[in-house]
Biopython code that builds the backbone (N, CA, C, O; Angstrom):
import numpy as np
from Bio.PDB.StructureBuilder import StructureBuilder

atoms = [
    (1, "MET", "N", (2.424, 1.412, -19.934)),
    (1, "MET", "CA", (2.945, 2.690, -19.509)),
    (1, "MET", "C", (1.958, 3.534, -19.020)),
    (1, "MET", "O", (0.929, 3.811, -19.635)),
    (2, "GLY", "N", (2.338, 4.052, -17.631)),
    (2, "GLY", "CA", (1.227, 4.818, -17.161)),
    (2, "GLY", "C", (1.379, 6.315, -17.735)),
    (2, "GLY", "O", (2.071, 6.584, -18.716)),
    (3, "ARG", "N", (0.601, 7.301, -16.952)),
    (3, "ARG", "CA", (0.694, 8.779, -17.382)),
    (3, "ARG", "C", (1.982, 9.527, -16.802)),
    (3, "ARG", "O", (2.707, 9.061, -15.923)),
    (4, "ASN", "N", (2.118, 10.523, -17.312)),
    (4, "ASN", "CA", (3.270, 11.343, -16.841)),
    (4, "ASN", "C", (4.572, 10.597, -16.691)),
    (4, "ASN", "O", (5.186, 10.766, -15.638)),
    (5, "VAL", "N", (5.070, 9.796, -17.606)),
    (5, "VAL", "CA", (6.135, 9.152, -17.571)),
    (5, "VAL", "C", (7.311, 9.809, -18.419)),
    (5, "VAL", "O", (7.137, 10.148, -19.589)),
    (6, "ASP", "N", (8.507, 9.963, -17.757)),
    (6, "ASP", "CA", (9.538, 10.511, -18.448)),
    (6, "ASP", "C", (10.796, 9.570, -18.434)),
    (6, "ASP", "O", (11.246, 9.037, -17.420)),
    (7, "ILE", "N", (11.272, 9.449, -19.636)),
    (7, "ILE", "CA", (12.349, 8.109, -19.874)),
    (7, "ILE", "C", (13.351, 9.085, -20.564)),
    (7, "ILE", "O", (13.111, 9.733, -21.583)),
    (8, "GLY", "N", (14.575, 9.087, -19.812)),
    (8, "GLY", "CA", (15.800, 9.762, -20.369)),
    (8, "GLY", "C", (16.470, 9.235, -21.417)),
    (8, "GLY", "O", (16.575, 8.008, -21.428)),
    (9, "CYS", "N", (17.004, 9.923, -22.400)),
    (9, "CYS", "CA", (17.723, 9.554, -23.586)),
    (9, "CYS", "C", (18.830, 8.480, -23.374)),
    (9, "CYS", "O", (19.617, 8.558, -22.431)),
    (10, "PHE", "N", (18.857, 7.525, -24.244)),
    (10, "PHE", "CA", (19.917, 6.572, -24.150)),
    (10, "PHE", "C", (19.599, 5.471, -23.291)),
    (10, "PHE", "O", (20.490, 4.649, -23.076)),
    (11, "THR", "N", (18.437, 5.317, -22.748)),
    (11, "THR", "CA", (18.057, 4.241, -21.790)),
    (11, "THR", "C", (17.536, 3.031, -22.602)),
    (11, "THR", "O", (16.707, 3.176, -23.501)),
    (12, "TYR", "N", (18.032, 1.883, -22.267)),
    (12, "TYR", "CA", (17.716, 0.723, -22.911)),
    (12, "TYR", "C", (16.817, -0.143, -22.214)),
    (12, "TYR", "O", (17.067, -0.358, -21.028)),
    (13, "MET", "N", (15.750, -0.714, -22.770)),
    (13, "MET", "CA", (14.718, -1.649, -22.133)),
    (13, "MET", "C", (14.675, -2.690, -22.970)),
    (13, "MET", "O", (14.499, -2.537, -24.179)),
    (14, "ASN", "N", (14.850, -3.991, -22.334)),
    (14, "ASN", "CA", (14.778, -5.208, -22.904)),
    (14, "ASN", "C", (13.559, -5.813, -22.405)),
    (14, "ASN", "O", (13.538, -6.274, -21.264)),
    (15, "ALA", "N", (12.555, -5.852, -23.149)),
    (15, "ALA", "CA", (11.151, -5.975, -22.685)),
    (15, "ALA", "C", (10.793, -7.384, -23.053)),
    (15, "ALA", "O", (9.575, -7.551, -22.986)),
    (16, "LYS", "N", (11.392, -8.344, -23.384)),
    (16, "LYS", "CA", (11.016, -9.695, -23.671)),
    (16, "LYS", "C", (9.909, -10.381, -22.915)),
    (16, "LYS", "O", (9.022, -11.058, -23.435)),
    (17, "HIS", "N", (10.059, -10.130, -21.610)),
    (17, "HIS", "CA", (9.202, -10.694, -20.651)),
    (17, "HIS", "C", (8.173, -9.652, -20.014)),
    (17, "HIS", "O", (7.444, -9.970, -19.075)),
    (18, "GLY", "N", (8.171, -8.480, -20.553)),
    (18, "GLY", "CA", (7.356, -7.538, -20.090)),
    (18, "GLY", "C", (7.943, -6.391, -19.046)),
    (18, "GLY", "O", (8.681, -6.676, -18.102)),
    (19, "ILE", "N", (7.537, -5.166, -19.338)),
    (19, "ILE", "CA", (7.976, -4.151, -18.358)),
    (19, "ILE", "C", (6.751, -3.294, -17.963)),
    (19, "ILE", "O", (6.154, -2.813, -18.926)),
    (20, "VAL", "N", (6.300, -3.033, -16.847)),
    (20, "VAL", "CA", (5.276, -2.192, -16.514)),
    (20, "VAL", "C", (5.864, -0.991, -15.762)),
    (20, "VAL", "O", (6.681, -1.029, -14.843)),
    (21, "ILE", "N", (5.325, 0.025, -16.298)),
    (21, "ILE", "CA", (5.905, 1.443, -15.714)),
    (21, "ILE", "C", (4.613, 2.182, -15.324)),
    (21, "ILE", "O", (3.911, 2.627, -16.231)),
    (22, "GLU", "N", (4.258, 2.341, -14.072)),
    (22, "GLU", "CA", (3.159, 3.039, -13.652)),
    (22, "GLU", "C", (3.173, 4.416, -13.730)),
    (22, "GLU", "O", (4.167, 4.920, -14.254)),
    (23, "ASP", "N", (2.186, 5.230, -13.276)),
    (23, "ASP", "CA", (2.006, 6.498, -13.401)),
    (23, "ASP", "C", (3.216, 7.416, -12.571)),
    (23, "ASP", "O", (3.701, 7.039, -11.504)),
    (24, "ASP", "N", (3.568, 8.568, -13.202)),
    (24, "ASP", "CA", (4.413, 9.568, -12.499)),
    (24, "ASP", "C", (5.929, 8.937, -12.164)),
    (24, "ASP", "O", (6.542, 9.129, -11.113)),
    (25, "VAL", "N", (6.322, 8.258, -13.132)),
    (25, "VAL", "CA", (7.686, 7.704, -12.982)),
    (25, "VAL", "C", (8.699, 8.533, -13.803)),
    (25, "VAL", "O", (8.451, 8.989, -14.919)),
    (26, "GLN", "N", (9.799, 8.672, -13.177)),
    (26, "GLN", "CA", (10.925, 9.382, -13.913)),
    (26, "GLN", "C", (12.137, 8.535, -14.005)),
    (26, "GLN", "O", (12.682, 8.152, -12.969)),
    (27, "ILE", "N", (12.624, 8.200, -15.239)),
    (27, "ILE", "CA", (13.851, 7.395, -15.373)),
    (27, "ILE", "C", (14.793, 8.210, -16.004)),
    (27, "ILE", "O", (14.490, 8.877, -16.993)),
    (28, "GLY", "N", (16.030, 8.212, -15.459)),
    (28, "GLY", "CA", (17.165, 8.910, -15.923)),
    (28, "GLY", "C", (17.778, 8.552, -17.236)),
    (28, "GLY", "O", (17.236, 7.635, -17.852)),
    (29, "SER", "N", (18.709, 9.068, -17.706)),
    (29, "SER", "CA", (19.361, 8.773, -19.146)),
    (29, "SER", "C", (20.279, 7.479, -18.871)),
    (29, "SER", "O", (20.601, 7.159, -17.727)),
    (30, "HIS", "N", (20.594, 6.905, -19.788)),
    (30, "HIS", "CA", (21.712, 5.889, -19.652)),
    (30, "HIS", "C", (21.412, 4.621, -18.728)),
    (30, "HIS", "O", (22.355, 3.972, -18.276)),
    (31, "CYS", "N", (20.053, 4.269, -18.447)),
    (31, "CYS", "CA", (19.682, 3.383, -17.676)),
    (31, "CYS", "C", (19.541, 1.951, -18.479)),
    (31, "CYS", "O", (19.260, 2.031, -19.674)),
    (32, "SER", "N", (19.695, 0.823, -17.975)),
    (32, "SER", "CA", (19.320, -0.325, -18.450)),
    (32, "SER", "C", (18.379, -1.176, -17.882)),
    (32, "SER", "O", (18.675, -1.526, -16.740)),
    (33, "ILE", "N", (17.295, -1.634, -18.343)),
    (33, "ILE", "CA", (16.225, -2.355, -17.669)),
    (33, "ILE", "C", (16.096, -3.685, -18.564)),
    (33, "ILE", "O", (15.802, -3.645, -19.759)),
    (34, "TYR", "N", (16.373, -4.970, -17.785)),
    (34, "TYR", "CA", (16.456, -6.007, -18.530)),
    (34, "TYR", "C", (15.444, -6.940, -17.801)),
    (34, "TYR", "O", (15.320, -6.998, -16.578)),
    (35, "THR", "N", (14.678, -7.722, -18.788)),
    (35, "THR", "CA", (13.908, -8.721, -18.394)),
    (35, "THR", "C", (14.382, -10.271, -18.624)),
    (35, "THR", "O", (13.838, -11.283, -18.182)),
    (36, "ASP", "N", (15.448, -10.177, -19.369)),
    (36, "ASP", "CA", (16.140, -11.485, -19.769)),
    (36, "ASP", "C", (17.677, -11.307, -19.606)),
    (36, "ASP", "O", (18.316, -10.351, -20.045)),
    (37, "ASN", "N", (18.169, -12.344, -18.925)),
    (37, "ASN", "CA", (19.710, -12.209, -18.717)),
    (37, "ASN", "C", (20.302, -13.706, -19.209)),
    (37, "ASN", "O", (20.145, -14.731, -18.545)),
    (38, "SER", "N", (20.859, -13.657, -20.219)),
    (38, "SER", "CA", (21.678, -14.882, -20.830)),
    (38, "SER", "C", (22.669, -15.346, -20.033)),
    (38, "SER", "O", (22.913, -16.552, -20.059)),
    (39, "GLU", "N", (23.446, -14.434, -19.148)),
    (39, "GLU", "CA", (24.697, -14.734, -18.649)),
    (39, "GLU", "C", (24.388, -15.730, -17.431)),
    (39, "GLU", "O", (25.128, -16.704, -17.292)),
    (40, "ASN", "N", (23.324, -15.525, -16.546)),
    (40, "ASN", "CA", (22.907, -16.490, -15.520)),
    (40, "ASN", "C", (21.524, -17.022, -15.775)),
    (40, "ASN", "O", (20.849, -17.474, -14.851)),
    (41, "LYS", "N", (21.090, -16.974, -17.022)),
    (41, "LYS", "CA", (19.873, -17.752, -17.264)),
    (41, "LYS", "C", (18.650, -17.382, -16.430)),
    (41, "LYS", "O", (17.843, -18.248, -16.094)),
    (42, "THR", "N", (18.496, -15.984, -16.065)),
    (42, "THR", "CA", (17.420, -15.546, -15.404)),
    (42, "THR", "C", (16.568, -14.672, -16.217)),
    (42, "THR", "O", (16.998, -13.999, -17.153)),
    (43, "HIS", "N", (15.297, -14.704, -15.813)),
    (43, "HIS", "CA", (14.228, -13.813, -16.608)),
    (43, "HIS", "C", (13.005, -13.649, -15.880)),
    (43, "HIS", "O", (12.672, -14.504, -15.060)),
    (44, "GLY", "N", (12.283, -12.607, -16.104)),
    (44, "GLY", "CA", (11.079, -12.190, -15.577)),
    (44, "GLY", "C", (10.705, -10.811, -15.747)),
    (44, "GLY", "O", (11.556, -9.943, -15.939)),
    (45, "PRO", "N", (9.324, -10.536, -15.679)),
    (45, "PRO", "CA", (8.956, -9.191, -15.992)),
    (45, "PRO", "C", (9.510, -8.151, -14.867)),
    (45, "PRO", "O", (9.933, -8.507, -13.767)),
    (46, "VAL", "N", (9.443, -6.950, -15.278)),
    (46, "VAL", "CA", (9.916, -5.714, -14.410)),
    (46, "VAL", "C", (8.606, -4.974, -14.041)),
    (46, "VAL", "O", (7.710, -4.831, -14.872)),
    (47, "LEU", "N", (8.531, -4.579, -12.968)),
    (47, "LEU", "CA", (7.584, -3.609, -12.374)),
    (47, "LEU", "C", (8.193, -2.207, -11.702)),
    (47, "LEU", "O", (8.894, -2.300, -10.695)),
    (48, "ILE", "N", (7.943, -1.081, -12.213)),
    (48, "ILE", "CA", (8.291, 0.179, -11.689)),
    (48, "ILE", "C", (7.275, 0.857, -11.109)),
    (48, "ILE", "O", (6.483, 1.441, -11.849)),
    (49, "GLY", "N", (7.110, 0.908, -9.730)),
    (49, "GLY", "CA", (5.889, 1.562, -9.024)),
    (49, "GLY", "C", (5.572, 2.864, -9.372)),
    (49, "GLY", "O", (6.379, 3.500, -10.049)),
    (50, "LYS", "N", (4.461, 3.396, -8.997)),
    (50, "LYS", "CA", (4.053, 4.763, -9.227)),
    (50, "LYS", "C", (4.669, 5.645, -8.491)),
    (50, "LYS", "O", (4.655, 5.504, -7.268)),
    (51, "GLY", "N", (5.421, 6.875, -9.169)),
    (51, "GLY", "CA", (6.018, 7.826, -8.569)),
    (51, "GLY", "C", (7.385, 7.567, -8.145)),
    (51, "GLY", "O", (7.985, 8.225, -7.296)),
    (52, "SER", "N", (7.862, 6.527, -8.813)),
    (52, "SER", "CA", (9.268, 6.139, -8.522)),
    (52, "SER", "C", (10.273, 7.115, -9.445)),
    (52, "SER", "O", (9.962, 7.580, -10.542)),
    (53, "LEU", "N", (11.351, 7.288, -8.861)),
    (53, "LEU", "CA", (12.460, 8.101, -9.520)),
    (53, "LEU", "C", (13.763, 7.218, -9.731)),
    (53, "LEU", "O", (14.352, 6.711, -8.776)),
    (54, "ILE", "N", (14.151, 7.078, -10.984)),
    (54, "ILE", "CA", (15.230, 6.071, -11.101)),
    (54, "ILE", "C", (16.343, 7.045, -11.722)),
    (54, "ILE", "O", (16.198, 7.674, -12.770)),
    (55, "GLY", "N", (17.419, 7.065, -10.943)),
    (55, "GLY", "CA", (18.602, 8.008, -11.384)),
    (55, "GLY", "C", (19.367, 7.583, -12.644)),
    (55, "GLY", "O", (19.233, 6.409, -12.989)),
    (56, "SER", "N", (20.166, 8.402, -13.388)),
    (56, "SER", "CA", (20.931, 7.987, -14.422)),
    (56, "SER", "C", (21.783, 6.811, -14.208)),
    (56, "SER", "O", (22.148, 6.563, -13.059)),
    (57, "PHE", "N", (22.149, 6.046, -15.200)),
    (57, "PHE", "CA", (22.975, 4.988, -15.424)),
    (57, "PHE", "C", (22.669, 3.913, -14.373)),
    (57, "PHE", "O", (23.600, 3.241, -13.928)),
    (58, "CYS", "N", (21.287, 3.696, -13.914)),
    (58, "CYS", "CA", (20.958, 2.622, -13.172)),
    (58, "CYS", "C", (20.818, 1.304, -13.830)),
    (58, "CYS", "O", (20.638, 1.338, -15.047)),
    (59, "LEU", "N", (20.871, 0.092, -13.221)),
    (59, "LEU", "CA", (20.732, -1.258, -13.795)),
    (59, "LEU", "C", (19.525, -1.900, -13.164)),
    (59, "LEU", "O", (19.510, -2.071, -11.946)),
    (60, "ILE", "N", (18.597, -2.233, -13.859)),
    (60, "ILE", "CA", (17.383, -2.948, -13.268)),
    (60, "ILE", "C", (17.387, -4.427, -13.851)),
    (60, "ILE", "O", (17.267, -4.600, -15.064)),
    (61, "LEU", "N", (17.506, -5.338, -13.096)),
    (61, "LEU", "CA", (17.744, -6.822, -13.378)),
    (61, "LEU", "C", (16.275, -7.537, -13.596)),
    (61, "LEU", "O", (15.245, -7.042, -13.139)),
    (62, "PRO", "N", (16.300, -8.459, -14.165)),
    (62, "PRO", "CA", (15.167, -9.227, -14.613)),
    (62, "PRO", "C", (14.378, -9.808, -13.296)),
    (62, "PRO", "O", (14.998, -10.336, -12.373)),
    (63, "GLY", "N", (12.990, -9.665, -13.298)),
    (63, "GLY", "CA", (12.188, -9.924, -12.089)),
    (63, "GLY", "C", (12.035, -8.898, -11.005)),
    (63, "GLY", "O", (11.380, -9.128, -9.988)),
    (64, "SER", "N", (12.543, -7.958, -11.196)),
    (64, "SER", "CA", (12.556, -6.803, -10.181)),
    (64, "SER", "C", (11.112, -6.040, -10.249)),
    (64, "SER", "O", (10.488, -5.708, -11.257)),
    (65, "ARG", "N", (10.783, -5.869, -8.934)),
    (65, "ARG", "CA", (9.507, -5.232, -8.468)),
    (65, "ARG", "C", (10.152, -3.772, -7.694)),
    (65, "ARG", "O", (10.844, -3.830, -6.677)),
    (66, "ILE", "N", (9.863, -2.778, -8.232)),
    (66, "ILE", "CA", (10.384, -1.490, -7.584)),
    (66, "ILE", "C", (9.042, -0.822, -6.854)),
    (66, "ILE", "O", (8.167, -0.318, -7.558)),
    (67, "PRO", "N", (8.941, -0.844, -5.540)),
    (67, "PRO", "CA", (7.892, -0.520, -4.873)),
    (67, "PRO", "C", (7.579, 1.078, -5.272)),
    (67, "PRO", "O", (8.467, 1.819, -5.693)),
    (68, "PRO", "N", (6.233, 1.490, -5.088)),
    (68, "PRO", "CA", (5.818, 2.819, -5.411)),
    (68, "PRO", "C", (6.640, 3.826, -4.582)),
    (68, "PRO", "O", (7.013, 3.528, -3.447)),
    (69, "GLY", "N", (6.912, 4.972, -5.122)),
    (69, "GLY", "CA", (7.639, 5.998, -4.490)),
    (69, "GLY", "C", (9.208, 5.727, -4.097)),
    (69, "GLY", "O", (9.759, 6.300, -3.158)),
    (70, "THR", "N", (9.789, 4.857, -4.877)),
    (70, "THR", "CA", (11.090, 4.590, -4.510)),
    (70, "THR", "C", (11.927, 5.534, -5.297)),
    (70, "THR", "O", (11.624, 5.926, -6.424)),
    (71, "LYS", "N", (13.092, 5.907, -4.583)),
    (71, "LYS", "CA", (14.025, 6.825, -5.177)),
    (71, "LYS", "C", (15.399, 5.991, -5.288)),
    (71, "LYS", "O", (16.024, 5.578, -4.311)),
    (72, "LEU", "N", (15.741, 5.824, -6.539)),
    (72, "LEU", "CA", (16.980, 4.941, -6.882)),
    (72, "LEU", "C", (18.139, 5.763, -7.199)),
    (72, "LEU", "O", (18.071, 6.319, -8.296)),
    (73, "ARG", "N", (19.113, 5.961, -6.556)),
    (73, "ARG", "CA", (20.114, 6.797, -6.666)),
    (73, "ARG", "C", (21.041, 6.541, -8.011)),
    (73, "ARG", "O", (21.152, 5.382, -8.409)),
    (74, "ALA", "N", (21.596, 7.436, -8.597)),
    (74, "ALA", "CA", (22.277, 7.340, -9.934)),
    (74, "ALA", "C", (23.375, 6.036, -9.817)),
    (74, "ALA", "O", (23.949, 5.853, -8.744)),
    (75, "TYR", "N", (23.586, 5.299, -10.779)),
    (75, "TYR", "CA", (24.612, 4.291, -10.794)),
    (75, "TYR", "C", (24.240, 3.087, -9.855)),
    (75, "TYR", "O", (25.118, 2.286, -9.535)),
    (76, "SER", "N", (22.946, 2.948, -9.410)),
    (76, "SER", "CA", (22.459, 1.763, -8.630)),
    (76, "SER", "C", (22.147, 0.607, -9.444)),
    (76, "SER", "O", (21.917, 0.659, -10.652)),
    (77, "ILE", "N", (22.151, -0.511, -8.681)),
    (77, "ILE", "CA", (21.778, -1.770, -9.279)),
    (77, "ILE", "C", (20.452, -2.260, -8.336)),
    (77, "ILE", "O", (20.511, -2.367, -7.111)),
    (78, "TRP", "N", (19.394, -2.502, -9.053)),
    (78, "TRP", "CA", (18.414, -2.986, -8.308)),
    (78, "TRP", "C", (18.073, -4.523, -8.760)),
    (78, "TRP", "O", (17.764, -4.760, -9.928)),
    (79, "LYS", "N", (18.134, -5.375, -7.939)),
    (79, "LYS", "CA", (17.904, -6.850, -8.130)),
    (79, "LYS", "C", (16.908, -7.378, -6.945)),
    (79, "LYS", "O", (17.076, -7.223, -5.736)),
    (80, "GLN", "N", (15.779, -8.071, -7.632)),
    (80, "GLN", "CA", (14.941, -8.568, -6.518)),
    (80, "GLN", "C", (14.617, -10.027, -7.013)),
    (80, "GLN", "O", (13.918, -10.772, -6.326)),
]
sb = StructureBuilder()
sb.init_structure("model")
sb.init_model(0)
sb.init_chain("A")
sb.init_seg("    ")
for serial, (resi, resn, name, xyz) in enumerate(atoms, 1):
    if name == "N":
        sb.init_residue(resn, " ", resi, " ")
    sb.init_atom(name, np.array(xyz, "f"), 0.0, 1.0, " ", f" {name:<3s}", serial, name[0])
structure = sb.get_structure()
């Protein structure tokens, strides 16, 4: 986890395969970040790039790479 990171309350992180959060990232409340998905047998680490803003209630799926400076609106799903 980088410096100056803010993670909102009730955010869930399934870090079985690793989560990297770079500097100056803000994650809203009630987000879900998964590195393992038993429903469709996918898995992989998640990277959230420097200066990214993740809105409340977002879902980030296994293997996602969020580029630096990304602004993800509330209730969004990021799959990569």
